C-alpha positions as CSV (number, residue, x, y, z in Angstrom):
1,M,-27.5,-19.3,32.5
2,K,-25.1,-17.0,34.4
3,N,-22.1,-19.3,33.6
4,T,-23.1,-19.3,29.9
5,L,-23.3,-15.5,29.9
6,K,-20.0,-15.2,31.6
7,T,-18.3,-17.5,29.1
8,V,-19.8,-15.5,26.2
9,L,-18.6,-12.2,27.7
10,T,-15.1,-13.6,28.2
11,I,-14.9,-14.8,24.6
12,V,-16.1,-11.4,23.4
13,A,-13.5,-9.6,25.6
14,I,-10.7,-11.8,24.3
15,F,-11.9,-11.2,20.8
16,F,-11.7,-7.4,21.1
17,V,-8.4,-7.5,22.9
18,G,-7.1,-9.6,20.0
19,I,-8.3,-7.0,17.5
20,H,-6.6,-4.2,19.6
21,T,-3.3,-6.2,19.6
22,V,-3.4,-6.8,15.8
23,S,-4.3,-3.2,14.9
24,A,-1.6,-1.6,17.1
25,H,1.4,-1.9,14.8
26,A,4.1,0.4,13.7
27,I,2.8,1.3,10.3
28,V,4.2,3.4,7.4
29,E,1.7,5.1,5.2
30,P,0.9,5.3,2.3
31,K,0.6,1.6,1.6
32,Q,1.0,2.2,-2.2
33,V,3.0,4.6,-4.3
34,N,3.9,5.0,-8.0
35,V,7.4,4.4,-9.4
36,A,9.8,7.3,-9.0
37,E,7.1,9.2,-7.1
38,L,8.2,11.8,-4.5
39,R,5.9,11.4,-1.5
40,S,5.5,12.2,2.1
41,F,5.6,9.1,4.4
42,S,4.3,8.8,7.9
43,L,5.5,6.2,10.5
44,G,2.8,5.7,13.1
45,I,4.1,4.4,16.5
46,P,1.7,3.2,19.3
47,N,2.8,2.9,22.9
48,E,1.4,-0.2,24.5
49,G,4.3,-0.6,26.9
50,T,4.4,0.3,30.6
51,T,6.8,3.3,30.2
52,A,7.0,6.2,27.8
53,T,8.5,5.6,24.3
54,T,11.7,7.7,24.1
55,G,13.2,6.6,20.8
56,V,12.3,5.4,17.3
57,R,14.6,4.1,14.7
58,L,13.5,3.4,11.1
59,L,15.6,1.5,8.5
60,I,15.2,2.9,5.0
61,P,14.5,0.3,2.3
62,T,17.0,-0.1,-0.5
63,G,16.0,1.9,-3.6
64,L,14.5,5.0,-1.8
65,T,16.3,8.3,-2.5
66,E,15.9,11.9,-1.5
67,V,15.1,10.9,2.0
68,I,14.5,13.9,4.2
69,P,12.9,13.7,7.7
70,N,10.6,16.5,8.9
71,V,11.4,18.6,11.9
72,K,9.5,17.2,14.9
73,A,9.0,19.3,18.0
74,G,10.3,17.7,21.2
75,W,12.4,15.2,19.4
76,T,16.0,15.1,18.1
77,V,16.1,13.9,14.5
78,S,19.2,12.4,12.9
79,T,20.0,10.2,9.9
80,K,22.7,7.7,9.0
81,T,24.0,7.5,5.4
82,T,26.3,5.4,3.2
83,G,28.5,6.9,0.5
84,S,29.4,10.6,0.3
85,G,28.6,13.7,-1.8
86,D,26.0,13.1,-4.5
87,S,26.3,9.4,-3.9
88,A,25.2,9.6,-0.3
89,V,22.2,7.5,0.5
90,V,20.1,7.7,3.8
91,T,19.9,4.2,5.4
92,E,18.3,5.1,8.7
93,I,16.3,7.8,10.5
94,D,16.5,8.2,14.2
95,W,14.1,10.1,16.5
96,S,15.4,10.4,20.1
97,A,15.0,12.4,23.3
98,G,11.2,12.7,22.9
99,S,8.3,11.0,24.6
100,I,5.1,9.1,23.6
101,P,3.1,8.5,26.8
102,V,1.7,5.1,27.7
103,G,-1.5,4.4,25.8
104,E,-0.9,7.1,23.2
105,R,0.6,7.2,19.7
106,D,2.5,9.6,17.5
107,D,3.4,10.1,13.8
108,F,6.9,10.6,12.4
109,I,7.0,12.3,9.0
110,F,9.6,12.2,6.2
111,S,9.7,12.5,2.4
112,A,11.4,10.2,-0.1
113,Q,11.4,9.3,-3.8
114,A,10.2,5.8,-4.6
115,P,12.4,3.4,-6.6
116,A,12.2,3.6,-10.4
117,S,10.8,0.1,-10.8
118,A,7.9,-1.8,-9.2
119,T,8.8,-3.5,-5.9
120,T,7.7,-3.9,-2.3
121,L,9.3,-1.7,0.4
122,V,9.8,-3.3,3.8
123,W,9.9,-0.9,6.7
124,K,11.7,-2.2,9.8
125,A,11.3,0.0,12.9
126,Y,12.6,-0.2,16.5
127,Q,10.8,1.4,19.4
128,T,12.8,2.1,22.6
129,Y,11.1,2.7,26.0
130,A,12.2,4.7,29.0
131,D,13.0,1.4,30.9
132,G,15.5,0.4,28.1
133,T,13.4,-2.3,26.5
134,V,13.0,-2.3,22.7
135,T,10.1,-3.5,20.5
136,A,11.5,-4.6,17.1
137,W,8.9,-4.2,14.3
138,D,11.0,-6.3,11.9
139,Q,9.2,-9.7,11.5
140,A,7.2,-11.0,8.6
141,A,3.5,-11.1,9.2
142,D,3.5,-14.9,8.9
143,A,6.6,-15.4,11.2
144,T,6.6,-17.8,14.1
145,P,6.5,-16.1,17.5
146,A,9.8,-16.3,19.5
147,P,10.0,-18.9,22.3
148,G,8.0,-17.8,25.3
149,K,5.9,-15.3,23.2
150,T,2.4,-15.6,21.8
151,E,2.6,-12.8,19.1
152,I,5.0,-11.2,16.7
153,S,5.9,-7.6,15.9
154,P,5.4,-7.4,12.1
155,Y,7.0,-4.9,9.8
156,S,5.0,-2.6,7.5
157,E,5.1,-2.7,3.7
158,T,4.5,-0.3,0.9
159,T,3.9,-1.5,-2.7
160,V,5.5,0.5,-5.5
161,I,3.4,0.1,-8.7
162,N,4.4,0.9,-12.3
163,D,1.7,3.3,-13.3
164,L,3.7,4.2,-16.4
165,A,3.2,0.9,-18.2
166,A,2.0,1.4,-21.7
167,T,-1.6,0.7,-22.5
168,P,-1.7,-2.3,-25.0
169,T,-2.4,-1.1,-28.5
170,P,-5.6,-2.6,-30.0
171,T,-4.9,-5.1,-32.7
172,P,-6.0,-3.5,-36.0
173,T,-8.6,-5.3,-38.1
174,P,-7.1,-6.7,-41.3
175,A,-8.0,-4.7,-44.4
176,S,-9.2,-7.8,-46.2
177,T,-11.6,-8.5,-43.3
178,T,-12.9,-5.0,-43.3
179,S,-13.3,-5.0,-47.0
180,N,-15.3,-8.3,-47.0
181,T,-17.5,-7.0,-44.2
182,D,-18.3,-3.8,-46.2
183,K,-19.1,-5.9,-49.3
184,T,-21.5,-8.1,-47.3
185,L,-23.3,-5.1,-45.9
186,A,-23.6,-3.6,-49.4
187,V,-25.1,-6.8,-50.8
188,M,-27.6,-7.1,-47.9
189,S,-28.6,-3.5,-48.4
190,A,-29.1,-4.0,-52.1
191,A,-31.2,-7.1,-51.5
192,A,-33.3,-5.2,-48.9
193,L,-33.9,-2.4,-51.4
194,G,-34.8,-4.9,-54.1
195,L,-37.4,-6.7,-51.9
196,A,-38.9,-3.3,-51.0
197,A,-39.2,-2.4,-54.7
198,V,-40.9,-5.7,-55.4
199,A,-43.4,-5.2,-52.6
200,I,-44.2,-1.7,-53.8
201,A,-44.7,-2.9,-57.4
202,A,-47.0,-5.8,-56.2
203,S,-49.2,-3.4,-54.2
204,F,-49.7,-1.2,-57.3
205,R,-50.7,-4.2,-59.3
206,R,-53.4,-5.1,-56.8
207,R,-54.9,-1.7,-57.1
């Protein structure tokens, strides 16, 4: 009985550890936005390492514009761009010289305008620790773990939906069909009135 109970408790413990491992990802919110919508985004970074997290790097998906990171106390915030002037596009946001203690998490906020057409944004992030190690959150959720590893570090996704799509216009009923329907109703109404008149006349005759 004790061995059975121990086995059950072990399985339960492994189950909950698995849930914790799966849920602790680098995730960008929201998970869905509208086309061309200007939104605030939040990158949540958990620290499950053995030393403090001291740097976070986020690659900006193609199609996003007007990317502006928020000021973050205790961190140095910088961006990398391509192009120049009005054509400059932010391709990366870096947060450095800060700290996320072991077993804690933090959020990194920025605003951006979504692409003008429906698509899926893939957010690849890189988490640097005080000991120099890096966790790369840049794999597909169904990817195969690297040799010697049992799990992956999946990237986050945001779906851009087209909320501006026109509502289909109802197909109008052909005039001939409407006309025929009206005629049928008129005939049925006349027949009903005729039957009523006959019934009334018959009742008077009985009297």
